[in-house]
C-alpha positions in Angstrom: -1.6 -3.8 21.6 -4.7 -2.4 23.1 -8.2 -2.6 21.3 -8.1 1.3 20.5 -4.5 0.5 18.6 -6.0 -2.3 16.6 -9.1 -0.1 15.7 -6.7 2.6 14.5 -4.4 0.4 12.7 -7.1 -1.6 10.8 -8.9 1.5 9.5 -5.5 2.9 8.5 -4.1 -0.1 7.3 -7.3 -1.4 5.6 -7.7 1.8 3.4 -4.3 1.2 1.9 -4.5 -2.4 1.5 -7.7 -1.9 -0.2 -6.1 0.6 -2.7 -3.5 -2.1 -3.2 -5.6 -4.8 -3.6 -6.3 -4.2 -7.3 -3.8 -5.5 -10.0 -4.0 -2.4 -12.1 -3.0 -0.2 -9.1 -0.3 -2.7 -8.1 1.2 -2.3 -11.5 1.0 1.3 -11.3 2.7 1.3 -8.1 5.5 -0.9 -9.4 6.1 1.3 -12.2 6.2 4.3 -10.0 8.5 2.8 -7.5 11.1 2.2 -10.4 12.3 5.7 -9.8 11.2 9.2 -11.0 7.9 10.7 -11.1 5.9 9.8 -14.2 2.9 11.6 -16.2 0.1 9.6 -17.0 1.1 9.2 -20.7 4.4 7.5 -19.5 2.1 5.2 -17.1 0.0 4.2 -19.9 2.9 3.5 -22.6 3.0 -0.3 -23.3 -0.2 -1.1 -21.4 -3.8 -1.7 -22.6 -5.0 0.5 -20.1 -6.7 4.0 -21.1 -5.7 7.5 -19.7 -9.1 7.7 -18.0 -8.7 4.6 -16.0 -4.9 5.1 -15.1 -6.2 8.5 -13.8 -9.1 6.9 -11.7 -6.7 4.4 -10.2 -4.2 6.9 -9.4 -6.8 8.9 -7.5 -7.6 6.0 -5.5 -4.0 5.5 -4.6 -3.6 9.3 -3.8 -6.7 9.0 -1.4 -5.3 6.0 0.2 -1.8 8.4 0.7 0.3 5.9 -1.3 1.0 8.3 -4.4 0.6 11.9 -4.9 0.3 14.1 -8.1 1.9 17.7 -8.8 1.2 19.8 -11.5 4.1 20.4 -14.0 2.6 22.8 -16.9 0.0 20.8 -18.6 0.7 17.6 -17.2 0.4 16.0 -13.8 3.5 13.8 -12.7 2.7 11.2 -10.2 5.0 9.6 -7.7 4.8 7.1 -4.7 4.6 8.3 -1.0 7.2 6.2 0.3 6.4 7.2 4.1 2.8 5.8 3.6 4.1 2.4 2.3 6.8 2.3 5.1 4.0 2.9 7.8 1.9 0.0 6.5 4.8 -2.1 6.4 5.8 -1.3 10.0 2.5 -2.2 10.9 2.1 -5.5 8.9 5.5 -6.3 10.4 4.2 -5.6 13.9 1.2 -7.7 13.5 3.5 -10.6 12.2 5.4 -10.4 15.1 2.4 -10.7 17.5 1.3 -13.6 15.3 4.8 -15.4 15.8 4.7 -14.7 19.7 1.1 -16.1 19.9 2.3 -19.5 18.0 5.2 -19.5 19.9 3.2 -19.4 23.2 0.9 -22.3 21.6 3.9 -24.5 20.7 5.1 -24.0 24.2 1.7 -24.9 25.7 1.4 -27.8 23.5 4.8 -29.1 24.4 4.3 -28.7 28.0 1.2 -30.7 28.1 2.7 -33.8 26.4 
């Protein structure tokens, strides 16, 4: 991977991971991952989180491209953007593969020098 690719990967992935780096937002992602789009009212049901706090967290997820909201009448329905999550996973898998390759080369070098 070139230095240019790493910089682009880091900016994009860091933004998404920062959005996912909050426990409340991870809980929202888990609830949204369960299926159909949900309103803010449904997302706060059974939690101690206020509607305002959920709205704020959903906007952070939306700015990172992880979730999207759409108006339906008076309420806004929120859903995940699975393509964005798949892309971040693909990038993390690529990084993991590069680490695996580097560790294999290190192991081979250490064993060669014995």
